[in-house]
PAKOLKOL-670979 format. One record per residue (C-alpha): residue number from 1; residue in one letter; chain; x, y, z. Coordinates in Angstrom, 3 decimals, padded with zeros to 6 digits. Example, Ala and Ser with C-alpha at 12.3 -4.5 7.8 and 13.67 -1.06 7.14 Angstrom:
<pts>
<pt 1; 'A'; 'A'; <012.300; -004.500; 007.800>>,
<pt 2; 'S'; 'A'; <013.670; -001.060; 007.140>>,
</pts>
This chain:
<pts>
<pt 1; 'M'; 'A'; <-000.788; 082.482; 036.683>>,
<pt 2; 'P'; 'A'; <-000.222; 078.760; 037.335>>,
<pt 3; 'T'; 'A'; <003.369; 077.635; 036.916>>,
<pt 4; 'T'; 'A'; <002.261; 074.332; 035.368>>,
<pt 5; 'P'; 'A'; <-000.772; 073.382; 033.307>>,
<pt 6; 'A'; 'A'; <-003.835; 072.029; 035.076>>,
<pt 7; 'T'; 'A'; <-003.609; 068.297; 034.543>>,
<pt 8; 'P'; 'A'; <-005.059; 065.306; 036.333>>,
<pt 9; 'G'; 'A'; <-002.660; 063.958; 038.940>>,
<pt 10; 'S'; 'A'; <-000.951; 067.284; 039.392>>,
<pt 11; 'A'; 'A'; <002.569; 067.114; 040.752>>,
<pt 12; 'R'; 'A'; <001.993; 070.313; 042.732>>,
<pt 13; 'P'; 'A'; <000.629; 070.008; 046.268>>,
<pt 14; 'A'; 'A'; <-002.966; 071.074; 046.832>>,
<pt 15; 'A'; 'A'; <-001.800; 073.629; 049.422>>,
<pt 16; 'V'; 'A'; <000.342; 075.417; 046.832>>,
<pt 17; 'I'; 'A'; <-002.514; 075.536; 044.345>>,
<pt 18; 'N'; 'A'; <-004.871; 076.705; 047.097>>,
<pt 19; 'D'; 'A'; <-002.551; 079.631; 047.852>>,
<pt 20; 'E'; 'A'; <-002.666; 080.637; 044.176>>,
<pt 21; 'I'; 'A'; <-006.463; 080.415; 044.190>>,
<pt 22; 'R'; 'A'; <-006.659; 082.608; 047.302>>,
<pt 23; 'G'; 'A'; <-004.372; 085.190; 045.732>>,
<pt 24; 'L'; 'A'; <-006.408; 085.229; 042.552>>,
<pt 25; 'V'; 'A'; <-009.686; 085.623; 044.463>>,
<pt 26; 'E'; 'A'; <-008.249; 088.429; 046.591>>,
<pt 27; 'G'; 'A'; <-007.117; 090.136; 043.391>>,
<pt 28; 'G'; 'A'; <-010.607; 089.985; 041.893>>,
<pt 29; 'G'; 'A'; <-009.978; 087.048; 039.566>>,
<pt 30; 'L'; 'A'; <-012.931; 084.978; 040.721>>,
<pt 31; 'G'; 'A'; <-014.633; 083.511; 037.658>>,
<pt 32; 'S'; 'A'; <-011.638; 083.950; 035.359>>,
<pt 33; 'D'; 'A'; <-010.375; 081.122; 033.163>>,
<pt 34; 'E'; 'A'; <-007.249; 080.931; 035.306>>,
<pt 35; 'Y'; 'A'; <-009.403; 080.497; 038.423>>,
<pt 36; 'L'; 'A'; <-011.330; 077.653; 036.811>>,
<pt 37; 'L'; 'A'; <-008.122; 075.921; 035.682>>,
<pt 38; 'L'; 'A'; <-006.689; 076.204; 039.187>>,
<pt 39; 'L'; 'A'; <-009.852; 074.674; 040.651>>,
<pt 40; 'V'; 'A'; <-009.536; 071.687; 038.325>>,
<pt 41; 'E'; 'A'; <-005.847; 071.302; 039.186>>,
<pt 42; 'W'; 'A'; <-006.583; 071.654; 042.917>>,
<pt 43; 'E'; 'A'; <-009.273; 068.975; 042.784>>,
<pt 44; 'A'; 'A'; <-006.892; 066.584; 041.008>>,
<pt 45; 'A'; 'A'; <-004.186; 067.285; 043.595>>,
<pt 46; 'V'; 'A'; <-006.582; 066.679; 046.504>>,
<pt 47; 'R'; 'A'; <-007.690; 063.375; 045.004>>,
<pt 48; 'S'; 'A'; <-004.108; 062.326; 044.354>>,
<pt 49; 'E'; 'A'; <-003.035; 063.212; 047.894>>,
<pt 50; 'A'; 'A'; <-006.020; 061.359; 049.359>>,
<pt 51; 'T'; 'A'; <-005.184; 058.284; 047.291>>,
<pt 52; 'Q'; 'A'; <-001.556; 058.403; 048.387>>,
<pt 53; 'A'; 'A'; <-002.611; 058.742; 052.032>>,
<pt 54; 'D'; 'A'; <-004.871; 055.685; 051.714>>,
<pt 55; 'V'; 'A'; <-002.071; 053.480; 050.414>>,
<pt 56; 'S'; 'A'; <-000.181; 051.858; 053.258>>,
<pt 57; 'P'; 'A'; <003.430; 050.817; 052.734>>,
<pt 58; 'A'; 'A'; <004.159; 047.155; 052.068>>,
<pt 59; 'A'; 'A'; <005.103; 045.140; 055.119>>,
</pts>
């Protein structure tokens, strides 16, 4: 079960969420509501991390 709710701009790293997704899939939880919530949270985390990587520090 996710430790935080699936929200846009998740504070959890995508890698952590991905590990939870893998564990859920291996346990037969593919297609469950929890799986779908984790996918939404993972997507938000990936987008957030990509945005942060694109921002260069001020000179």
